[in-house]
N, C-alpha and C positions, 0 to 999 in steps of 0.2 A: 648794715655792712660791718660795723664795729663788732656787733655780737657774733657775726659769722667768723671774723678773724680771731676773736677770743676763743670761740669753740674750737677752731682749727688748732690754735696754740695749745689748748688744753689736751686735745686728742694727740698732738705730736709729743707733748710732754709725757703723757701717759704711755705712749709707745716707747719713748726713750727710757722711761723707768722700767718698762717690761723687758727691753733689751738688756739693760743693766742686770736685772734679776736673772734672766734665763741664760745669758751668755758669759757672765762673770764667773770664773771658777770658784771663787770664794764666797759668792753671794749666799749660798745655802748655809754656810757656817757662821757668817757674820753679816751684820746689816751694812747697807751701802755707805753710811757715814764712816764706819770703822774701816771698810775696805779702801775708800778714797781719801782717808785722812793723810794729809801731807802730800797728796798728788794733785796735779792739775788736770782736769778733764778738758779735752780739746774737741770741739765740734767743728767739722769741716764742711761747710756748704759748698757744693760744686756750682757756684754761681758768682757773679760779680757783686760788689758791694751795692746795697740798696735794692737788690732783686727780692722777690717774695720769699725765696728759699733762705736768703740771708736774714731777712727781717724775722721770719719764724724761728730760725736757729738762734738768733740773739734773744728773742723772747723766751725760748726754751732754756737757754743758758742762764738767764736771769732767775727763772723759777727754780731750775735745778740747783743752782748755787745756793739759793735761800733754803731750799728744802733739805739738803743734806750738808749744808755748811762747808762747801769746798769752793775752791777757785775754779771757774769755768771760763775758758777763752774760746773765741770764735776766730778761725783763720780761713779766709776766703781763698779758694783755689779753683779758679774758673775752668770750666770744661772738664777734661780728663786728668788734669794735674792732680786733683785730690785723690782720684782713684789710683793713679800711678803711685802717689806718695804712700797711700795706705798699704798697698801690696808690695812695695819695693823697699821703703825706707823706715816706716813706722815700727816702733817697738810693740809687740803684742802683749801689752800690760793691762788691757781692759779700760784704758782711759782715753781712747780715741774713737770718735764716732763720725761717720761720713754721712752727709745728707745730700742725696741726689734729687734734683728737681724732676717733677713729673711732666711728661710731655703729652698734651692732648692730641697732637698730630699723630703720634705713634699709635695711640688707642683708636683714633677715628677710622683708620683704614681697616682695623679688625672688626669694628662694629658695623660696618656696612655703609 
């Protein structure tokens, strides 16, 4: 069980790094440490505190902060509050990431 959660954390962390590289406008000209120097990266899990999405986001924040030596904070915004915040109030500076939980119920009806 622990190995599975570590593997999921590593996969999520690698996905996060991939997002930083491909969606950051300055990532091609400079490395992530230079781009985020002096900034605070914010991860927003769309779940309550203690949920699986929150735990994985906090683990990814810890690894990301150590990997590129920046401050990373996690702000929980349950349900659609995180999505509404990202699209209506957040600055588009490349330092904010939204993590939505996956729902097995929505997939099960499509799989038969």
